[in-house]
C-alpha positions as CSV (number, residue, x, y, z in Angstrom):
1,M,81.7,50.6,-131.4
2,P,84.2,47.8,-132.4
3,L,87.6,48.5,-133.7
4,S,87.8,48.5,-137.3
5,Y,91.4,48.4,-139.4
6,S,92.9,47.2,-142.9
7,V,95.8,44.9,-143.1
8,P,98.5,46.4,-144.8
9,T,99.0,44.5,-148.6
10,P,102.6,43.0,-148.8
11,L,103.9,46.0,-150.7
12,E,102.5,48.8,-147.7
13,Y,104.3,46.4,-145.7
14,F,108.1,47.1,-147.3
15,A,106.6,50.8,-147.8
16,A,106.4,51.2,-144.2
17,L,110.1,49.8,-143.5
18,V,111.9,51.8,-146.7
19,Q,110.0,54.9,-147.5
20,G,111.5,58.0,-146.6
21,A,113.6,56.2,-143.7
22,Q,117.2,57.3,-142.5
23,E,119.6,54.4,-143.9
24,E,120.5,53.7,-140.2
25,S,116.8,53.4,-139.2
26,I,115.8,50.7,-141.8
27,A,115.1,47.4,-140.2
28,L,117.3,45.6,-143.0
29,L,116.4,42.2,-141.9
30,E,113.0,42.7,-141.4
31,A,112.4,44.4,-145.0
32,A,115.1,42.2,-146.8
33,A,112.5,39.2,-145.1
34,C,109.5,41.1,-146.6
35,I,110.8,40.5,-150.5
36,A,110.1,36.8,-150.2
37,H,105.9,38.3,-150.2
38,V,106.8,38.2,-154.1
39,E,106.4,34.4,-154.3
40,Y,105.0,33.5,-150.9
41,P,102.4,36.5,-150.0
42,D,101.3,34.8,-146.6
43,V,105.2,34.3,-145.4
44,D,105.0,35.2,-141.9
45,V,107.7,38.2,-141.3
46,Q,107.5,37.9,-137.3
47,Q,108.0,34.5,-137.0
48,F,110.8,34.8,-139.2
49,L,112.1,37.4,-136.9
50,D,111.0,35.3,-133.9
51,D,113.3,32.4,-135.2
52,M,116.5,34.3,-135.9
53,D,116.2,35.9,-132.3
54,R,116.0,31.9,-131.2
55,L,119.4,31.4,-133.1
56,Q,120.9,34.1,-131.4
57,A,119.8,32.9,-128.4
58,R,121.6,29.4,-128.8
59,L,125.0,31.0,-130.3
60,Q,124.6,33.0,-127.2
61,R,124.5,30.0,-124.5
62,R,127.6,28.6,-127.1
63,M,129.8,32.0,-126.6
64,P,132.9,31.7,-123.6
65,A,132.7,34.0,-121.1
66,G,134.9,36.6,-121.7
67,A,135.5,35.7,-125.2
68,T,137.7,37.6,-127.3
69,P,136.5,38.9,-130.3
70,L,138.5,36.2,-132.9
71,Q,136.9,34.0,-130.1
72,R,133.7,35.3,-130.9
73,L,134.4,35.3,-134.7
74,N,135.6,31.4,-134.5
75,A,131.9,30.7,-132.5
76,L,130.0,32.0,-134.9
77,N,131.5,30.2,-138.0
78,R,131.3,27.6,-136.4
79,F,127.4,27.4,-135.6
80,F,126.9,28.8,-138.7
81,Y,128.5,27.0,-141.0
82,G,129.2,23.9,-138.8
83,E,126.5,23.1,-136.4
84,L,123.7,24.6,-138.4
85,G,125.2,24.0,-142.1
86,F,124.3,27.1,-144.2
87,G,126.4,27.2,-147.3
88,G,125.8,28.4,-150.9
89,N,123.2,26.6,-153.2
90,L,126.0,25.7,-155.9
91,N,123.3,23.2,-157.3
92,D,120.5,25.9,-158.1
93,Y,122.6,29.2,-157.9
94,Y,119.9,31.3,-159.7
95,A,116.5,29.6,-158.0
96,P,114.6,32.7,-156.3
97,D,114.4,31.0,-153.0
98,N,117.9,31.5,-152.7
99,S,116.9,35.0,-152.2
100,Y,114.0,34.6,-149.8
101,L,115.5,34.7,-146.5
102,H,112.9,32.2,-144.7
103,M,113.4,29.8,-147.2
104,V,117.2,30.3,-146.6
105,L,116.8,30.1,-142.8
106,R,114.6,26.4,-143.5
107,T,116.9,25.0,-146.0
108,R,120.3,26.2,-145.0
109,R,121.1,27.2,-148.7
110,G,121.4,30.9,-150.2
111,I,123.4,32.9,-152.1
112,P,126.2,35.3,-150.7
113,I,123.8,38.0,-150.1
114,S,121.1,36.2,-147.8
115,L,123.8,34.1,-146.2
116,A,125.2,37.3,-145.1
117,L,122.3,38.8,-143.9
118,L,121.6,35.8,-141.5
119,W,125.0,36.0,-140.3
120,L,125.4,39.5,-139.9
121,E,122.2,39.2,-137.8
122,L,123.9,36.5,-135.5
123,A,127.5,38.4,-135.4
124,Q,125.3,41.3,-134.0
125,G,124.1,39.2,-131.3
126,A,127.5,37.6,-130.7
127,G,129.0,41.6,-130.1
128,L,130.8,41.6,-133.1
129,Q,131.1,44.9,-135.2
130,A,130.2,43.3,-138.4
131,Q,129.1,45.2,-141.7
132,G,127.8,43.8,-145.2
133,V,130.3,44.6,-148.5
134,S,128.7,45.3,-151.7
135,F,132.0,44.1,-153.4
136,P,131.6,43.8,-157.4
137,G,130.4,40.2,-158.3
138,H,130.3,38.5,-154.6
139,F,128.7,40.1,-151.6
140,L,130.9,39.7,-148.7
141,V,130.9,40.5,-144.7
142,K,133.9,42.3,-142.7
143,V,134.3,42.6,-138.8
144,L,136.3,45.2,-137.6
145,M,139.0,43.4,-134.9
146,P,141.7,44.7,-132.6
147,A,144.3,44.2,-135.1
148,G,141.9,45.7,-138.1
149,Q,139.2,44.5,-140.5
150,V,139.2,40.5,-141.4
151,V,136.7,40.1,-144.8
152,L,135.1,36.9,-145.1
153,D,133.4,35.4,-148.0
154,P,129.7,34.5,-146.5
155,M,129.5,31.3,-148.7
156,T,132.1,29.5,-146.7
157,G,132.9,31.7,-143.8
158,H,136.7,31.9,-145.2
159,A,138.6,34.9,-144.7
160,L,139.9,36.5,-147.8
161,S,143.5,38.1,-147.8
162,R,144.1,41.4,-150.2
163,E,145.5,38.8,-152.9
164,A,142.6,37.2,-153.0
165,L,140.5,40.2,-152.9
166,G,142.4,41.4,-155.7
167,E,142.1,38.4,-158.0
168,R,138.3,38.5,-157.4
169,L,137.9,42.4,-158.3
170,E,140.3,41.9,-161.6
171,P,137.5,40.6,-163.8
172,F,135.3,43.8,-162.8
173,R,138.3,46.2,-163.6
174,L,138.8,44.7,-166.9
175,R,135.2,45.1,-167.6
176,Q,135.5,48.6,-166.2
177,G,138.8,50.3,-168.5
178,A,141.3,51.5,-167.0
179,A,139.7,53.9,-165.2
180,Q,139.3,51.3,-162.4
181,E,143.1,50.4,-162.1
182,E,143.5,53.3,-160.3
183,V,140.7,52.6,-157.4
184,P,142.2,51.4,-154.4
185,L,141.0,48.3,-153.0
186,G,139.6,49.9,-149.9
187,L,137.0,51.8,-151.6
188,Y,135.5,48.9,-153.0
189,L,135.4,47.6,-148.9
190,Q,133.3,50.1,-147.9
191,A,130.0,48.9,-145.8
192,A,126.8,48.3,-147.8
193,P,123.9,50.9,-146.7
194,A,120.7,49.4,-146.1
195,R,118.9,50.8,-149.0
196,D,121.9,49.4,-151.1
197,V,121.5,46.0,-149.6
198,L,117.9,45.9,-150.3
199,A,118.3,47.3,-153.8
200,R,120.9,44.5,-154.7
201,M,118.4,41.7,-153.6
202,L,116.0,43.0,-155.4
203,R,117.9,43.3,-158.4
204,N,119.2,39.7,-158.5
205,L,115.7,38.7,-158.5
206,K,114.9,41.0,-161.4
207,E,117.8,39.7,-163.5
208,I,116.5,36.2,-162.6
209,H,112.9,36.9,-163.6
210,G,113.4,39.2,-167.2
211,A,115.6,36.3,-168.0
212,R,112.6,33.9,-167.9
213,Q,110.3,36.2,-169.0
214,D,108.3,36.2,-165.3
215,W,106.6,39.4,-166.1
216,R,104.3,39.1,-163.5
217,R,107.0,38.4,-160.8
218,Q,109.3,40.8,-162.4
219,V,106.7,43.7,-161.6
220,A,106.1,42.8,-158.4
221,V,110.0,43.1,-157.8
222,Q,110.1,46.5,-159.5
223,D,107.0,47.5,-157.5
224,R,109.7,47.2,-154.7
225,L,112.5,48.7,-156.4
226,V,110.5,52.1,-157.4
227,T,109.4,52.0,-153.7
228,L,112.7,51.8,-152.3
229,L,114.2,53.9,-155.3
230,P,111.7,56.4,-156.0
231,D,114.8,58.5,-158.1
232,A,116.1,55.8,-159.9
233,W,113.9,56.4,-163.3
234,G,115.5,53.3,-164.7
235,E,113.6,50.8,-162.7
236,W,110.5,53.1,-163.8
237,R,111.1,52.4,-167.0
238,D,111.8,48.6,-167.0
239,R,108.7,48.1,-164.6
240,G,106.8,49.8,-167.5
241,L,108.4,47.6,-169.7
242,A,107.2,44.8,-167.7
243,H,103.5,46.3,-167.8
244,A,104.1,46.1,-171.7
245,A,105.1,42.6,-171.8
246,L,101.7,41.8,-169.4
247,G,99.8,43.5,-172.3
248,D,98.5,46.2,-169.7
249,A,99.2,49.0,-171.9
250,R,98.1,51.9,-169.8
251,L,100.2,50.9,-166.5
252,A,103.5,50.8,-169.1
253,V,102.3,54.3,-170.4
254,Q,102.3,55.7,-166.8
255,D,105.8,54.5,-166.0
256,L,107.2,55.0,-169.4
257,E,106.1,58.5,-169.5
258,R,107.5,59.2,-166.1
259,Y,110.7,57.7,-167.5
260,L,110.6,60.1,-169.6
261,A,110.0,63.5,-167.8
262,H,112.8,62.7,-165.6
263,A,115.5,61.4,-168.1
264,A,114.5,62.9,-171.5
265,D,118.2,63.3,-171.8
266,A,119.1,59.3,-171.7
267,G,120.1,57.3,-175.0
268,D,117.1,55.2,-175.0
269,A,114.7,58.0,-174.6
270,Q,113.7,58.1,-178.4
271,A,113.0,54.5,-178.0
272,I,111.0,54.6,-175.6
273,A,108.9,57.8,-176.9
274,L,108.2,55.4,-179.8
275,R,107.1,52.2,-177.2
276,V,104.6,54.8,-175.5
277,K,103.4,55.9,-179.0
278,A,102.7,52.4,-180.0
279,L,101.3,51.7,-176.5
280,R,98.7,54.4,-177.0
281,G,97.6,53.2,-180.0
282,S,97.2,49.7,-179.3
């Protein structure tokens, strides 16, 4: 009897990597690469992972025998920013391709969080203790060294002093008010959990597609956000509103009613209830 099996959809593939998974068991690079299915449904994620493995092998061949952590870090940065030529896409910073890892690998251009994920994968292969940092406004990376941690800008690989970090943080603190003035800098430099990294990538795309009123792509992004963060009720609301913008009243009502059922005290609950009523009458 011939075997039969169904190929998972891109969303099912993403869900299999993140749903119910503990933070430490999430395959971050693979899950992040799957986000590209929003725009490139046929992208071969396993090929991308194989390409990254080959880069790791190239880097390891360049690593001096018995290299210290600092030598490893310097070798990684020479390889990543020098030999491979990775850097920020300053000419088209808000292009969605900057968030799709296989495209960043191809073009060598990205934004802080996508560059950081590629850099961190190579850092792991280089034997460095490196982590992503969900710093306000600009994703960073940090490396644990014998003398303490080094914080770097993934756009350039340059180390950032406490003064430079404080300057980057100042606009955020001013927007947030006096309460943020008392928060120590170190709390902003905590390692970012995998789920938070994926959410930040998806919300970057959500903002881009929303600004362009590209509701079809926004729904695809929201599908992944509610899969990743099923209790983030605002994401259900935003998917419902995107469905409404596409003219799909049935799906819009489903999501908006779910939002109201769990966020009845939200400041926009009355407005959303009125929207649901209008959608039901449409």
